[in-house]
C-alpha distance (Angstrom), angle and dihedral (degrees) to the residues before:
residue distance angle dihedral
X1 . . .
X2 3.81 . .
X3 3.81 89.7 .
X4 3.79 91.4 56.5
X5 3.80 92.0 48.5
X6 3.82 91.6 47.6
X7 3.80 89.7 48.6
X8 3.81 92.1 50.1
X9 3.78 92.8 47.7
X10 3.81 98.5 42.7
X11 3.79 103.7 38.9
X12 3.80 122.5 141.8
X13 3.83 119.2 -118.6
X14 3.81 91.2 -122.8
X15 3.83 89.8 55.9
X16 3.82 101.1 101.8
X17 3.77 93.0 -179.6
X18 3.80 90.6 56.7
X19 3.78 92.1 47.5
X20 3.82 91.0 49.0
X21 3.78 91.8 47.5
X22 3.80 91.6 51.5
X23 3.80 89.7 48.2
X24 3.79 90.6 53.1
X25 3.81 91.4 49.2
X26 3.81 91.7 48.9
X27 3.82 90.2 48.4
X28 3.82 91.9 49.9
X29 3.81 90.5 47.3
X30 3.83 91.6 51.4
X31 3.82 90.7 49.3
X32 3.80 90.2 49.2
X33 3.81 92.7 50.8
X34 3.83 91.3 46.0
X35 3.80 90.8 50.9
X36 3.80 92.2 50.8
X37 3.82 91.5 48.0
X38 3.82 92.0 48.8
X39 3.82 92.2 49.1
X40 3.81 91.1 47.5
X41 3.82 93.6 50.5
X42 3.80 92.8 44.1
X43 3.81 96.1 49.3
X44 3.82 92.2 47.3
X45 3.80 88.7 54.4
X46 3.81 92.9 49.6
X47 3.79 106.1 45.2
X48 3.79 142.3 19.1
X49 3.81 92.8 -151.2
X50 3.81 104.0 116.1
X51 3.82 94.7 -164.4
X52 3.81 91.2 54.7
X53 3.82 91.3 46.3
X54 3.81 93.7 51.7
X55 3.81 92.6 43.2
X56 3.78 93.3 52.3
X57 3.80 93.5 45.9
X58 3.82 90.7 50.6
X59 3.79 88.9 47.1
X60 3.81 89.6 54.5
X61 3.81 91.8 46.8
X62 3.80 95.1 49.3
X63 3.81 102.9 34.8
X64 3.81 98.8 27.2
X65 3.85 109.3 -172.9
X66 3.80 93.2 11.9
X67 3.81 88.8 50.2
X68 3.80 88.8 51.8
X69 3.81 91.1 52.0
X70 3.80 91.1 49.7
X71 3.81 90.2 48.1
X72 3.80 92.2 50.3
X73 3.80 88.7 54.5
X74 3.82 97.2 47.6
X75 3.81 102.2 32.3
X76 3.81 120.1 114.8
X77 3.78 111.4 -92.5
X78 3.81 97.0 -131.3
X79 3.78 133.4 42.3
X80 3.79 120.7 -119.7
X81 3.81 90.1 -106.2
X82 3.81 91.9 52.4
X83 3.82 89.8 49.4
X84 3.81 90.5 49.4
X85 3.80 93.1 52.4
X86 3.79 91.5 44.8
X87 3.81 90.2 51.8
X88 3.81 89.8 49.6
X89 3.80 90.5 52.8
X90 3.80 92.6 48.3
X91 3.80 91.1 47.8
X92 3.80 91.7 49.2
X93 3.81 91.8 49.0
X94 3.80 91.8 47.5
X95 3.81 91.6 51.0
X96 3.82 93.9 44.8
X97 3.79 92.1 -109.3
X98 3.78 137.6 125.7
X99 3.78 129.3 -141.8
X100 3.78 119.5 -105.6
X101 3.82 109.0 -106.1
X102 3.81 90.9 -134.8
X103 3.83 109.3 36.8
X104 3.84 97.8 16.5
X105 3.81 94.0 -134.2
X106 3.82 119.4 140.9
X107 3.79 112.9 -82.0
X108 3.83 122.3 -169.8
X109 3.80 114.2 -125.0
X110 3.82 92.2 -117.6
X111 3.82 94.5 59.4
X112 3.79 118.6 97.6
X113 3.83 94.9 -170.2
X114 3.80 130.1 35.1
X115 3.83 109.7 -108.7
X116 3.82 90.4 -150.5
X117 3.82 102.9 52.2
X118 3.82 105.1 5.5
X119 3.82 95.0 -119.9
X120 3.81 114.8 154.3
X121 3.79 104.9 -118.2
X122 3.82 99.7 171.2
X123 3.78 138.8 27.6
X124 3.78 132.3 -157.3
X125 3.80 116.1 -102.0
X126 3.82 110.9 -113.4
X127 3.81 91.5 -136.3
X128 3.82 108.6 38.3
X129 3.85 98.3 15.8
X130 3.83 94.6 -132.6
X131 3.81 121.8 138.8
X132 3.80 112.2 -92.5
X133 3.80 127.3 -177.6
X134 3.78 113.9 -102.8
X135 3.81 90.1 -127.7
X136 3.81 95.4 59.1
X137 3.79 120.7 95.1
X138 3.82 95.9 -156.7
X139 3.79 134.1 34.5
X140 3.83 108.9 -107.5
X141 3.82 91.1 -149.1
X142 3.82 103.5 51.3
X143 3.82 102.7 8.0
X144 3.81 94.6 -122.7
X145 3.79 116.5 153.5
X146 3.77 114.8 -118.1
X147 3.79 109.5 -110.1
X148 3.80 96.5 -167.6
X149 3.82 96.0 59.8
X150 3.80 109.1 146.7
X151 3.81 116.9 -129.8
X152 3.80 115.1 -120.5
X153 3.80 126.4 -142.3
X154 3.82 98.9 18.5
X155 3.80 96.3 -64.4
X156 3.81 123.6 152.3
C-alpha cells in the first residue's frame, strides 16, 4: 500500500501510466463526492427525520455505490412537497372543496373566484346559470355544452 502511495506522490511527468492512474483516481473521487451530495439532497427532500438523514448520508460515504443501492431501496417513495400537495388534495376532498387552478389553495365549491389569488375557478352555465368548473365541458346540472370553452395549443 505504501508503495502505491509513494508511486502516486512521486511520479515523473513523462510517466503516462502514472498520469492516467491519477486521472482515474480523481475521476472516481469526483463521482464519489457527487453521489454523496445527490444522496444528501435527495434524503433532505424526502424526510424530516434527522437520524435517517445522517444514517443514509454516512451509508453513502462509507459504502458508496452499494450505499446508494441500499438507499434507493429504503428511501421514502414521495418527496415532502409531493406529500404536502397530496395532503392538500385529500383535505379539499374531505371538506367538499377543490384546489384553485392557479395557487392550489383550497377553494369551496360555491366560490366563483379564488379569494387568495383572484383566479376565476368557475363560470355560470349559460342555460341554468349555476356555477360550473372552468375545466368541465358540460354542465352537470342541465347537460348543456359550454360555449365559451377556450381552445388549447393555438387551435381554431
